N, C-alpha and C positions, 0 to 999 in steps of 0.2 A: 214465230216458224223454227224450226230445229236447226241449228248451225250444222254443216259438214264438220268432219274432219277432212282436211285438205292437204294432198300429195301434190309437190311440184316434181316433174320427172323430165329428164332429158335422154333417157335409155342409156344410162350408164349404171354400172352394177350397183352403184352409192345409191341412185334415185330408187332402182327398182327394188333394195331392200328398205328404204324409207317408205315406198308404197305398200310393201307388204305389211311393214309395221301399221301404218295407217289403217289398213283392213284390217288388221286384227283389234287395233283400239275402237274403230269404227262397230264392229262386229261386236263387241264386248261392252261396248255403251249405248248400244242400239241406236246408233245415228248414221245418216248418210256419208258416204265416201264420196269426194270430189276430187278429181284428178287434171291438173293444171301443166299443159306444155306451152312454153313460148319458143317461136322457131325465127329463124333468123333467114335469109336467103344467103348471104355471104357464107356462113357457116356450111351449108348444105352444098355450096357451090365448090368450096374446099374439099368436101367430103365428097366429090364427085357426081352428086345429084343436079343437073340442069335444068332449068325451066321453072318459073312460080308452080304451075300446075302440078308438074311432079314431086317439086318440094312439097306442095302442101298435102300431095296424096301419099309420099312418104311419111310424113309427121303424123295423119292421121291414121294410116294404117298401122305404125308402131306404139300408139298411144292405144289402138283399140286392141293390138295383140295382147298389151299389158293389161288392159280391163279385162279380157278374156279370162286371163290368169286368174284376176283377183276371183272374179266371178265363179270359178270353174272349185276355189277353194272357199269362198264364202257365198254359197247360193243365195242365202236371205237377202244379202245385204243389197241396199241400194244404192248403185253406183252411176254418175254422171259425170261427162269430162268437158273438157274446153281445151281446143286447140287455136293457139293465136298466133301470126304472124308479127313480130315486135321486134324492135330495135332496142327496148327497154326492158329486160327482162325485171328489173326490180321492180320496176310499176306493176308490172302484170303480178308478180308475186304479192305486193304489198297490197294490192287490189282484193288477189284472193283469201289473204289473212284478214282482212277486214271483215270479212263476211263469214270467217270460220269459225268454228271453234276452236280449234290448232292447226298451226300448217306444219307439215312434216317434210323436211328436206334431207337429203344426202349429205353426208359428211367424209371427205377424203381422211386417209392415215392419219397418225399421230404426228406430233411435232409441229413446232411452230410455224415451219416455212409451207406446210404442205397446202393449208388453205383449204376452203369450203367448196361445197357443191358449186359448179358453175363461177368459181373461182371469187373473186371479191364479190360478185353477185349475192352468194348467200349472206355472206358476214353484213352487208348492207342491208339486208332485209330484216337479220336478228337486231340489228341497231336501231331500224327506223318502224318494227312493226310494232301495230298497237294490239297484238294477238297471241299468246303463247307461242313459240318454234320450236319444234322439236327435231335435232339433228341425230341421224342414223348412220352408222356406219355399214360399210359394205358386207362384213362379216355376221351382222345381225339376222338371227332366223328365229323362227318360233321355239326351237328347241333350247337355244342361248337363252331366249326371254324367259324362259320355263323354270330355268337354273338358277334364278334370282329372286329370291323372296323378299326384298326390301325397296321401297321407296327412299332414298336418301334426299335429304332436303336441307339447305342451307338457309339458317335464321342470323338475321342481323338486325342490331338498331331497336327502335321501339316495336311492339306489337303490330301497330296500325304499317309500320314501315314493310312489314311481310305478310302481310295478313293475305293476299293474292299468290303467293308465292306457295306458304303452307295450305290454302287452301285446294290449290291445284294439285300438290304431293297428295294430301288426305283423300282426294276424288279418285287420283289414280290407283292410289292402293285398295280402297274400298272398290273400284271394279276388279282387280286382280286376286283380292283374298291375301294383299301382303302387308307388311308391317311398313310402318313409317320410321324411319332414323332420322331424328331430326338433331342437326348439328348445330351449335352454336361455338365459334372461335373467337380468341381473342387476342390480339398479336402483342408481344412483349413489351414493345413501345407505350402502349396503353396505359401498363402500369406506373409508369413514371410521370403519367398527369396528375397523380393522386399527390396530395399534399402527405408531408411527414406523419402528422397528426392522425389521417385518415387511414394511411398505410397501417399505423400501430393498432387502431381500432379494429381495422379488418383484420389483422393477423390474430389479434385477440379472439376476435368473432369467427376464427375458422378460416381465414383466408378468403380472398378475392372471387375465388370458384362459387362462393354458395351466389353472389349477387348475379353471375353470369346467369347460375340455373333458376334463379327465380325469373330472370327477365326471358329465359325461355320456356319456362313453365306457364309464365302469363300471357306469350304467344300463341302457345299451344291450345291452353283453356278450351277458348271457345270451337277449335276444331275437335276436341275431345269430346265434346258435348253434343257436336253435330254428329259426329261418326262414332259413338260408342263400341262398335264391333271392332275398329282399326286396332290393333295393338302397336304401341307406340315405345320407340327407345328413344331416350335423351341423351346425348352426347356431347357433353362440354370439354373442351380442350385448349390450352393455352399454344399459339400458333399460327401461320398462316391461313387463312380461311379457307383458300383455293388447296394448298396441301393437306391441311385435315381433311377435306371432303374427299378427296382423291385417296387417302389413306385407309377411308372406312367405305369407300365405293367398289371395292375388288368385286365383290358379289351381288353387287346390286343388280335391280330389274330397271330401273332408272334413276336418274339424278336429276334434282329440280333446281336451279338458280335464278335468282332474281337478276335483272340488268336496269341499270341507269345509264342511256347513252349519251354522249358529249360531243358535240361537234367539235372539229379541227378542221385547220385548213387543208388538211387531203382527204373531209371527210365525216364521217360519224364512225363513233369508237365505243365499244361495250367495256365494261369495268373489267378490271385486272382477275376477278373471281371468277367472273363466267367465260372469259377468255381461255384462263389457264384449264380450267375444266373440261371446255368444249375440246380442246386441244389433246388432252390426256387420259379422260376418261373411257375406258372399252366398251361401255354400256351407252344407251341413248339417253341424251341431255337436252331436258325442256329448258329452255330460256323465258322467263315472265317478264313481261315490262312492269315496271312497278309505276303506278297509277298517282 
């Protein structure tokens, strides 16, 4: 069975932009679109909609209107919708993500304090989902998307460490007729882990950059072979991975990063690179869980 592209909606401008992005993605990939909405009685009480029947009717009508807008723009797209009353929106979205090709959510403005769609819910979903999650900002639209002709992807570690991340980027680029810009950055402190002898040999051989380029080339090789028609730009630069990614993503169609979630006393947290890119990139960001 073909996995759908799934969009989580809550009626906000950000979530409607996410739904529109998900519909375009499903259309170009030839996959179904699934729309998920979780509502809570307390929230609708606060909004002045009283009575469970009225609240459920309001939620279903709201989602139905969003689906109508999507089907008018994409008449050949197969669209389904799921409207559930739930106290735990995280659980609903994680369940939706488990059966999806990709889960798409809205993301609120820039900055470290602004947060994601549904407050902390979005961040928990990103940290715990076992499928790719794409975050889309309210200003994203088809015209803006068309202007970016690159899919930027961050590569770190050994080739097998980033296989899922690079694979997602190549598939996205192939669907769009876009170029993959693969970025490998290394931080200055890493240089000092080399012994004086190895540093001297590296300098004589042309510096450390060649080793980073070799590592990136090895990670890209199987995907170049699988997607021979996708143009590739290799970008190797010394610096913070998050900052380097953001510096080359100004005109990107999509930024793709990996994430390794970790548990803390206050819940799941994603890595610093994914965290920084999510908060500061202008274009949609795809976060891919490492397997």
